[in-house]
MARMIDO-663980 format. One record per residue (C-alpha): residue in one letter; x, y, z; residue number from 1. Coordinates in Angstrom, 2 decimals, decimal comma. Layout:
REM MARMIDO-663980
<node><type>a</type><u>X</u><v>Y</v><w>Z</w><seq>NUM</seq></node>
...
***
This chain:
REM MARMIDO-663980
<node><type>m</type><u>106,13</u><v>101,91</v><w>121,34</w><seq>1</seq></node>
<node><type>s</type><u>104,56</u><v>103,93</v><w>124,15</w><seq>2</seq></node>
<node><type>d</type><u>103,73</u><v>102,45</v><w>127,54</w><seq>3</seq></node>
<node><type>t</type><u>100,01</u><v>102,96</v><w>126,85</w><seq>4</seq></node>
<node><type>t</type><u>100,08</u><v>100,96</v><w>123,61</w><seq>5</seq></node>
<node><type>k</type><u>98,84</u><v>97,41</v><w>124,05</w><seq>6</seq></node>
<node><type>l</type><u>101,36</u><v>94,85</v><w>122,83</w><seq>7</seq></node>
<node><type>p</type><u>100,23</u><v>92,46</v><w>120,09</w><seq>8</seq></node>
<node><type>t</type><u>98,86</u><v>89,16</v><w>121,39</w><seq>9</seq></node>
<node><type>t</type><u>98,89</u><v>87,18</v><w>118,12</w><seq>10</seq></node>
<node><type>p</type><u>101,42</u><v>86,70</v><w>115,33</w><seq>11</seq></node>
<node><type>e</type><u>98,90</u><v>88,29</v><w>112,96</w><seq>12</seq></node>
<node><type>e</type><u>98,68</u><v>91,49</v><w>115,04</w><seq>13</seq></node>
<node><type>l</type><u>102,45</u><v>91,59</v><w>115,35</w><seq>14</seq></node>
<node><type>c</type><u>102,92</u><v>91,27</v><w>111,58</w><seq>15</seq></node>
<node><type>e</type><u>100,41</u><v>94,07</v><w>110,95</w><seq>16</seq></node>
<node><type>r</type><u>102,23</u><v>96,34</v><w>113,39</w><seq>17</seq></node>
<node><type>a</type><u>105,60</u><v>95,42</v><w>111,88</w><seq>18</seq></node>
<node><type>a</type><u>104,25</u><v>96,45</v><w>108,46</w><seq>19</seq></node>
<node><type>q</type><u>103,16</u><v>99,76</v><w>109,99</w><seq>20</seq></node>
<node><type>e</type><u>106,66</u><v>100,26</v><w>111,47</w><seq>21</seq></node>
<node><type>i</type><u>108,25</u><v>99,75</v><w>108,05</w><seq>22</seq></node>
<node><type>k</type><u>105,80</u><v>102,13</v><w>106,38</w><seq>23</seq></node>
<node><type>r</type><u>106,39</u><v>104,76</v><w>109,08</w><seq>24</seq></node>
<node><type>r</type><u>110,19</u><v>104,43</v><w>109,42</w><seq>25</seq></node>
<node><type>g</type><u>111,26</u><v>103,10</v><w>106,04</w><seq>26</seq></node>
<node><type>w</type><u>112,90</u><v>99,79</v><w>105,16</w><seq>27</seq></node>
<node><type>t</type><u>116,54</u><v>98,75</v><w>105,12</w><seq>28</seq></node>
<node><type>q</type><u>118,75</u><v>95,75</v><w>104,49</w><seq>29</seq></node>
<node><type>g</type><u>121,84</u><v>94,45</v><w>106,26</w><seq>30</seq></node>
<node><type>k</type><u>120,99</u><v>95,94</v><w>109,67</w><seq>31</seq></node>
<node><type>f</type><u>118,09</u><v>95,74</v><w>112,09</w><seq>32</seq></node>
<node><type>i</type><u>118,02</u><v>99,54</v><w>112,08</w><seq>33</seq></node>
<node><type>d</type><u>120,16</u><v>101,97</v><w>110,10</w><seq>34</seq></node>
<node><type>k</type><u>121,41</u><v>105,47</v><w>110,95</w><seq>35</seq></node>
<node><type>h</type><u>118,25</u><v>106,98</v><w>109,41</w><seq>36</seq></node>
<node><type>g</type><u>115,92</u><v>104,86</v><w>111,57</w><seq>37</seq></node>
<node><type>h</type><u>114,88</u><v>102,55</v><w>108,72</w><seq>38</seq></node>
<node><type>v</type><u>114,25</u><v>98,97</v><w>109,85</w><seq>39</seq></node>
<node><type>c</type><u>114,53</u><v>95,57</v><w>108,25</w><seq>40</seq></node>
<node><type>l</type><u>111,91</u><v>92,86</v><w>108,61</w><seq>41</seq></node>
<node><type>i</type><u>113,37</u><v>91,56</v><w>111,88</w><seq>42</seq></node>
<node><type>g</type><u>113,93</u><v>95,06</v><w>113,28</w><seq>43</seq></node>
<node><type>a</type><u>110,29</u><v>95,90</v><w>112,55</w><seq>44</seq></node>
<node><type>l</type><u>109,09</u><v>92,71</v><w>114,26</w><seq>45</seq></node>
<node><type>r</type><u>111,22</u><v>93,48</v><w>117,29</w><seq>46</seq></node>
<node><type>l</type><u>109,91</u><v>97,04</v><w>117,56</w><seq>47</seq></node>
<node><type>a</type><u>106,33</u><v>95,88</v><w>117,10</w><seq>48</seq></node>
<node><type>s</type><u>106,79</u><v>93,38</v><w>119,92</w><seq>49</seq></node>
<node><type>g</type><u>107,87</u><v>96,15</v><w>122,29</w><seq>50</seq></node>
<node><type>s</type><u>111,60</u><v>95,32</v><w>122,14</w><seq>51</seq></node>
<node><type>e</type><u>114,55</u><v>97,29</v><w>120,88</w><seq>52</seq></node>
<node><type>p</type><u>115,54</u><v>96,59</v><w>117,25</w><seq>53</seq></node>
<node><type>q</type><u>118,93</u><v>95,15</v><w>118,26</w><seq>54</seq></node>
<node><type>g</type><u>118,28</u><v>93,79</v><w>121,75</w><seq>55</seq></node>
<node><type>p</type><u>117,06</u><v>90,43</v><w>122,96</w><seq>56</seq></node>
<node><type>v</type><u>113,40</u><v>89,57</v><w>122,49</w><seq>57</seq></node>
<node><type>y</type><u>111,48</u><v>87,70</v><w>125,17</w><seq>58</seq></node>
<node><type>s</type><u>108,14</u><v>87,32</v><w>123,45</w><seq>59</seq></node>
<node><type>d</type><u>106,29</u><v>84,15</v><w>122,49</w><seq>60</seq></node>
<node><type>v</type><u>104,26</u><v>86,19</v><w>120,00</w><seq>61</seq></node>
<node><type>y</type><u>107,48</u><v>87,38</v><w>118,32</w><seq>62</seq></node>
<node><type>l</type><u>108,78</u><v>83,82</v><w>118,03</w><seq>63</seq></node>
<node><type>a</type><u>105,42</u><v>82,56</v><w>116,74</w><seq>64</seq></node>
<node><type>a</type><u>105,32</u><v>85,35</v><w>114,14</w><seq>65</seq></node>
<node><type>r</type><u>108,78</u><v>84,37</v><w>112,87</w><seq>66</seq></node>
<node><type>v</type><u>107,68</u><v>80,74</v><w>112,53</w><seq>67</seq></node>
<node><type>r</type><u>104,49</u><v>81,81</v><w>110,73</w><seq>68</seq></node>
<node><type>l</type><u>106,39</u><v>84,10</v><w>108,34</w><seq>69</seq></node>
<node><type>r</type><u>108,86</u><v>81,35</v><w>107,46</w><seq>70</seq></node>
<node><type>s</type><u>106,02</u><v>78,87</v><w>106,90</w><seq>71</seq></node>
<node><type>v</type><u>103,76</u><v>81,15</v><w>104,83</w><seq>72</seq></node>
<node><type>g</type><u>106,63</u><v>82,49</v><w>102,74</w><seq>73</seq></node>
<node><type>r</type><u>108,42</u><v>79,13</v><w>102,54</w><seq>74</seq></node>
<node><type>i</type><u>111,54</u><v>80,90</v><w>103,79</w><seq>75</seq></node>
<node><type>k</type><u>114,39</u><v>79,17</v><w>105,62</w><seq>76</seq></node>
<node><type>n</type><u>116,11</u><v>82,28</v><w>106,96</w><seq>77</seq></node>
<node><type>l</type><u>114,23</u><v>85,58</v><w>107,32</w><seq>78</seq></node>
<node><type>p</type><u>117,28</u><v>87,89</v><w>107,64</w><seq>79</seq></node>
<node><type>i</type><u>118,89</u><v>86,39</v><w>104,53</w><seq>80</seq></node>
<node><type>w</type><u>115,56</u><v>86,64</v><w>102,66</w><seq>81</seq></node>
<node><type>n</type><u>115,21</u><v>90,32</v><w>103,67</w><seq>82</seq></node>
<node><type>d</type><u>118,78</u><v>91,13</v><w>102,63</w><seq>83</seq></node>
<node><type>r</type><u>118,78</u><v>89,60</v><w>99,13</w><seq>84</seq></node>
<node><type>q</type><u>119,57</u><v>92,18</v><w>96,46</w><seq>85</seq></node>
<node><type>v</type><u>116,36</u><v>91,39</v><w>94,56</w><seq>86</seq></node>
<node><type>r</type><u>114,19</u><v>92,00</v><w>97,65</w><seq>87</seq></node>
<node><type>t</type><u>112,09</u><v>95,16</v><w>97,83</w><seq>88</seq></node>
<node><type>v</type><u>110,02</u><v>96,79</v><w>100,52</w><seq>89</seq></node>
<node><type>a</type><u>106,94</u><v>95,67</v><w>98,57</w><seq>90</seq></node>
<node><type>h</type><u>107,99</u><v>92,02</v><w>99,00</w><seq>91</seq></node>
<node><type>v</type><u>108,48</u><v>92,48</v><w>102,75</w><seq>92</seq></node>
<node><type>l</type><u>105,16</u><v>94,28</v><w>103,26</w><seq>93</seq></node>
<node><type>a</type><u>103,33</u><v>91,68</v><w>101,15</w><seq>94</seq></node>
<node><type>l</type><u>104,69</u><v>88,85</v><w>103,31</w><seq>95</seq></node>
<node><type>l</type><u>103,77</u><v>90,63</v><w>106,54</w><seq>96</seq></node>
<node><type>r</type><u>100,28</u><v>91,42</v><w>105,27</w><seq>97</seq></node>
<node><type>k</type><u>99,78</u><v>87,87</v><w>104,04</w><seq>98</seq></node>
<node><type>v</type><u>100,36</u><v>86,58</v><w>107,58</w><seq>99</seq></node>
<node><type>a</type><u>98,38</u><v>89,44</v><w>109,13</w><seq>100</seq></node>
<node><type>t</type><u>95,29</u><v>88,75</v><w>107,03</w><seq>101</seq></node>
<node><type>r</type><u>95,46</u><v>84,97</v><w>107,03</w><seq>102</seq></node>
<node><type>v</type><u>93,47</u><v>84,47</v><w>110,25</w><seq>103</seq></node>
<node><type>s</type><u>90,95</u><v>87,19</v><w>109,39</w><seq>104</seq></node>
<node><type>a</type><u>90,07</u><v>85,34</v><w>106,18</w><seq>105</seq></node>
<node><type>v</type><u>89,64</u><v>82,06</v><w>108,06</w><seq>106</seq></node>
<node><type>e</type><u>87,47</u><v>83,72</v><w>110,71</w><seq>107</seq></node>
<node><type>r</type><u>85,21</u><v>85,25</v><w>108,03</w><seq>108</seq></node>
<node><type>t</type><u>84,41</u><v>81,79</v><w>106,66</w><seq>109</seq></node>
<node><type>r</type><u>83,26</u><v>80,42</v><w>110,04</w><seq>110</seq></node>
***
């Protein structure tokens, strides 16, 4: 993420940017980032929050996004969910987009 890029301020924005990271870089399992630059769900969230894929994350938005993803997807452990053999990139992107669009739909009804 460049220094001129504004960091996400909501979990929804962060999830949308994480989806963009996966689409741009490619998706992987078992590692935050692989030797080809592909990222898993958590690696994409970390990058989208302005952190390194494998470093510590000091972002309330990142933590809130993880809570929201677990709640919306009814998932206990996001890394284990991402790494299941049956999981596909389509599943991961669908979950991220579900969280990203959730607030927009609520705001449209107001």
